[in-house]
C-alpha positions as CSV (number, residue, x, y, z in Angstrom):
1,M,-78.4,-10.3,-66.6
2,C,-79.7,-8.8,-69.8
3,R,-82.1,-6.0,-68.9
4,N,-84.5,-7.0,-71.7
5,I,-85.1,-10.4,-70.2
6,R,-88.0,-10.1,-67.8
7,T,-89.2,-12.4,-65.1
8,L,-92.0,-14.6,-66.6
9,F,-93.1,-16.8,-63.6
10,N,-96.1,-16.2,-61.4
11,F,-98.0,-13.6,-63.4
12,D,-101.7,-13.2,-63.9
13,P,-102.5,-13.7,-66.7
14,P,-99.8,-16.4,-67.2
15,V,-96.9,-16.0,-69.6
16,T,-97.5,-16.5,-73.3
17,H,-95.5,-18.4,-75.9
18,D,-94.5,-15.1,-77.5
19,E,-93.1,-13.8,-74.2
20,I,-91.1,-16.9,-73.7
21,E,-89.7,-16.8,-77.2
22,A,-88.8,-13.1,-76.9
23,A,-86.9,-13.8,-73.7
24,S,-85.1,-16.7,-75.4
25,L,-84.2,-14.6,-78.3
26,Q,-82.7,-11.9,-76.0
27,F,-80.8,-14.6,-74.1
28,V,-79.3,-16.1,-77.3
29,R,-78.4,-12.6,-78.6
30,K,-76.7,-11.8,-75.3
31,I,-74.6,-15.0,-75.0
32,S,-73.7,-15.1,-78.7
33,G,-73.0,-11.4,-79.1
34,F,-75.1,-11.3,-82.3
35,N,-78.1,-9.1,-82.7
36,R,-78.6,-10.7,-86.1
37,P,-76.5,-13.8,-87.0
38,S,-74.6,-14.2,-90.3
39,K,-76.1,-16.5,-92.9
40,S,-73.8,-19.3,-91.9
41,N,-74.9,-19.1,-88.2
42,E,-78.6,-18.3,-88.8
43,A,-79.9,-21.9,-88.5
44,L,-77.9,-22.6,-85.4
45,F,-79.0,-19.3,-83.9
46,H,-82.7,-20.0,-84.5
47,S,-82.4,-23.6,-83.3
48,A,-80.9,-22.3,-80.0
49,V,-83.7,-19.9,-79.6
50,N,-86.3,-22.6,-80.1
51,E,-84.5,-25.0,-77.7
52,I,-84.2,-22.4,-75.0
53,A,-87.9,-21.5,-75.4
54,A,-88.9,-25.1,-75.1
55,V,-86.8,-25.6,-71.9
56,S,-88.0,-22.3,-70.5
57,A,-91.7,-23.2,-71.1
58,R,-91.2,-26.6,-69.3
59,L,-89.5,-24.9,-66.4
60,L,-92.2,-22.3,-66.0
61,R,-94.9,-25.0,-66.2
62,S,-93.1,-27.0,-63.5
63,L,-92.4,-24.3,-60.9
64,D,-94.7,-24.0,-57.9
65,T,-95.2,-21.1,-55.4
66,T,-97.4,-20.2,-52.6
67,A,-97.1,-16.5,-53.4
68,P,-100.1,-14.8,-55.1
69,P,-99.7,-14.1,-58.8
70,K,-98.2,-10.7,-59.7
71,N,-100.3,-8.2,-61.7
72,R,-98.6,-7.4,-65.0
73,E,-99.8,-3.8,-65.1
74,E,-98.7,-3.1,-61.5
75,E,-95.2,-4.7,-62.1
76,A,-94.8,-2.7,-65.4
77,A,-95.7,0.5,-63.5
78,K,-93.1,-0.2,-60.8
79,A,-90.5,-0.9,-63.5
80,R,-91.3,2.4,-65.3
81,A,-91.0,4.2,-61.9
82,R,-87.6,2.6,-61.2
83,T,-86.4,3.5,-64.7
84,A,-87.6,7.1,-64.3
85,A,-85.9,7.4,-60.9
86,H,-82.7,5.9,-62.3
87,N,-82.6,8.4,-65.2
88,L,-82.9,11.5,-63.0
């Protein structure tokens, strides 16, 4: 899994459109191997990002859980601590 794609479900406050789009962009970059597509692939690249963002948004709206929402700041602090421990 691409390290730049973060879990977006069950957070308080809920995920934003920008976060879904950023994760979709990272996914398309990962599977295509392009950081920036060539001019001939640009329209297809952006279309794929938009389609994946739409599907992801529908998925996230449909999911259900009984777990309490995660706090974004607490989860970010945990991720920073894991990264720091990994880099030692």
